[in-house]
N, C-alpha and C positions, 0 to 999 in steps of 0.2 A: 248868836252864832249857831248854825245848825250842824248836826253831825254829818260828816262827809268822809270820803276816802276810806270806805269799808272794803267792799269787793274790789274797787278800783286800785287799792293799794298794791295788790299782787302784780298788776301790770303797769303801775305808775312809772317805774324806771324805764320800762320798755318804750313808752311813749315820750319820755323825756330824754331820749338818747341824743338829741341834737341841742340840748340845753348847754350853754357855755359855762359850766360850773368852774372850769379852770380859770377862765377869764374873770368870772365873778370873784373868785378867791384872790386873784392878783389885785383886783381893784379894791377889795375889802382890806387886804393887808396893807396896801399903800395908804388908804385913808386912816387905818389904825395907827400906822407909824407916824403919819402927819399930825394927828391930833392927840395922841395918847398922853403927851406931857403938858398939854395946855398951851396957852399963848406965851410968848417970850416974857411979857410983863408979869404973868402969873408965875412963871418959873423963877424969875428974879425975886418976886415977893416971897415965894414959898421954898426957895432953894435951901436945903439943910433942915427944913422943918420936919416934924414927925409926919404930917400929912403927906408931904412930898415923898418922903422915904417909904412910907407904907404904899403909896401909889406905885412906886417903881418896883416894889416887891410883889404886889398882887395883881398888877394890870395884865399879866399873862393869861389870866382866866377869862374865857369868853363864853357867853351864853348865846346859843343859837335858838332863837325864839320862833317856833313853827318849823322845827327842823325836818319834818317829814321823814323820809327814809334815810336820812343821815349822810347823803352824798357830800354836801358842802361841809358838814360837821367833820367828816373824816379828812377832807382835804386840809382844813384848818388845823386839825390835830397833827397831821403829818408835817405841818409847818412849825410844830413845836408848842402850840398853844394848848393849855389845859381846857378841855371842852366840856360844856354841859349842854345837852339838847333837850328842849321841851316841846311837846306836841300833845294835842288832845285826842289824836286818832290812834287807838291801840294797835290797829293793823299796820299803820305806817311805822310806829315805833318798833314793832316786832321785827320788821324787815331791817330797820336800823341796827337793832341789837344782833341780828344774824350777821350783818356786815362787820360789826365790832368783834364778834366771835372769830370771824375769818381773819380779820386784820390784826387782832391782838392789841388794838389801840385802847388806851385808858380813857374812855368817854363815859360820863354819867348821863343816863337818859331818864327823864321824868315825864310821866303822863299828867299834864296839867293844862288847864285853860289859861291862855295868855292874859285874860282879864283878871285873873285872881292867882297868878303863880306865886310860889314861895320858894326861896332859896335858903340854904344853911348859912350863907354869908354874902359879902359883896363881891362883885366881879369887876374886872377892868374894862370890859366892853360887852355890848349886846349887839347882835346882828340879826336881821330878819329879812329874808329875801323871798323871791318867787311869789309875790302877792299875798303873803300871809296876812299883812295888815288889812288887805281888802276884804277879808272874811269878817272883819269888825264892821257891823252894819249901821252903827250909830256913832255920832261924835262923842257921846258919853263913854262908849266902849273904848274908843281910840284914846281919849284923854286918860281914862282909868289905866289902860295898859301902859301909856307913856309915863304916868306917875309911878307905876310899879318899876318900870325901867329906871327912872330917876332914883327911886328909893334904893335899888340894889346896885347901882353903879358906885364905884369908888369916886371920890373927888377927882375931877379931871377925866373920868371915864368916858368912853366914846360909844355912841349909838349910831349904827348905820343900818338903814332899812330902805326897801324899795316899795313902790305901790303903783298900781295901774290907775290911769287918770280917767276923769269923766269923758274926755275926748276919745279915748280908746274904746270905752264901752259904747258910747253913743254913736260913734262914727265908723270905727274900724271893725269891731266884731259884733256890735249889737244887732240883733235880729238876723244873724248870719248862721249858716250851717257849715261846720268843718268836719271833714272825714279823713282819717288816716288808716293805713293798713301796714301791718308788719307780718313776718313769716307765720307767727302762731296766734296773732290776735289783730283785731281792728276795732275802731270806735267811730261813732257818729256823735258830734257835739253840736246840739241845737241851742243857740243863744236867743234870749228874749230880754230886751232892755226895757226897764220900767223907768221912764224919764222922770216922773214926778219924784220918785224916791232915789233916783240915780243908782239903782240896783240892777245888776246883770244876773239874770237867772239862766243857768245852763244845765240842760238835761243831757247826761252822758248815757249812751247805749254802747255797751262793750260786748264783743264776741271773742271768746277765748277757746282755742282748739283744745279738745279733751284728749285724754290718753287712750280713749276707746278706738279712735280711728281718725284718719286725716281729714275726713269730711264731716266730722261731728264737732259742733261748737256749743259752748255754754253761753247763754245770753244773760246779762244783768244790767240794771239801770241805777243811776244815782242822780240826784238833783243837788246842785251847788248854788249858793248865792254869794255874790261879791258886790261891794259898793265902790263906785269910783269917787276919787277925791281930787282936789286941786292942790297945787303947791301952796297957795295962800292959806288954805284950810290947814294943811299939815304944819305950817309955820305957827299958826295960831294955836293948834293943839300942843305943840312942843312948848310954847311959851306958857300956856296954862298949866302944863305939867312941871314947869320949873327948869326945863332943859334949854340949852343955848343952841340955836340954829347956826351951823357953820357954812354949809354949802349944799348945792344941789346940781345934779347933772342929768342929762338924758341917758337912761340906763341902757338904751339900745345902741346909741351912736357914740356915747362917751363925751359928747359935746355939751354945749349949753342947753338949757331948757327952753323950749319953744311952745307955741300954742298947740302944735301938733305932736308934742311928746306923748308917747303912749305909756311909757313906764319911766318913772323918775326915781333916782337914787338920792337919798338925803343923808348927810352926815351932821350929827348933833353931838353935844356932850354935856356933861355935868360940870359946873364951875368948880375950880379947885377950892375956892373959899366963898 
C-alpha cells in the first residue's frame, strides 16, 4: 500500500461533494440492524448466555476502517453509535479531527495501517467504504486485514465493506481521463489499467486557487494504486479469515450483483459461537 492523500486531502471533500454519504449511512445501518444479533438459530442457542449479553451491550461500537476525512464516521456517530476511525493518511485524519472539533462528537481517531491495526478492545461492527479495500494490492493483504477484523469483532459482530470490481477498472475507468472543476479548484485524473496485475494506476493533477489572486493556482500531483477484485475472490478471502459471508449487492444500484457491477457492497459477520 503506497502513501496517498497528502496534498489531495485538503480538497478531497470538495471533489466528493456528490458522494451519497447519507444513502450509504442508511444502507449501512440497515445491514447492521439486520445482522447484529446473528441468525435466529444462533439467537435461540445463545439467548441468555454471557456471550449474547455481552454482544448486546458492546455491539454499539463501530470501527470505520479507512475513515478518510470522517464524513461517514460523523454520520454514524450522529446515529448514536460509538465511533472509532482508522486511516493511515495523517492529512486526512487531521481534517477528520477538525470536523470533530466543530461537531463536538465523541469519536476516537487512530492513524494506523489497516493491515496491522490494533484496538484496545472488541467492537460490534466494522465498516469500510469508498474503495478503501481496493488500496490493498495483494490477496495476502486483504486476508490479513479481514483476519484482524475477525479478531476484533465481538461474536456475532458485523463487517460491511464495498470494493471496486475488476470490471470497473478494466472496462469503465481503465485508461480513461476524468476532469472536474469547482469554484476554487480543479483536477485531472488519468487512469492506467495494468491488466496482468488487475491494478489501476491513477495520476491526479490538482489545481488549487491561492490567496494571492483569483488567477493564481497551486499545482500538485499524486499517484494512487488500486486493485480490482471479484465477488468470488472476496468470498474466498472472508472464508479464509474465518468470517461468514451473508450477502452482496450492487453498491450503485442497490440491486443484485451482475457481471457489470462496478462497486459491490458485502455484508459478513463473525459467528456467535
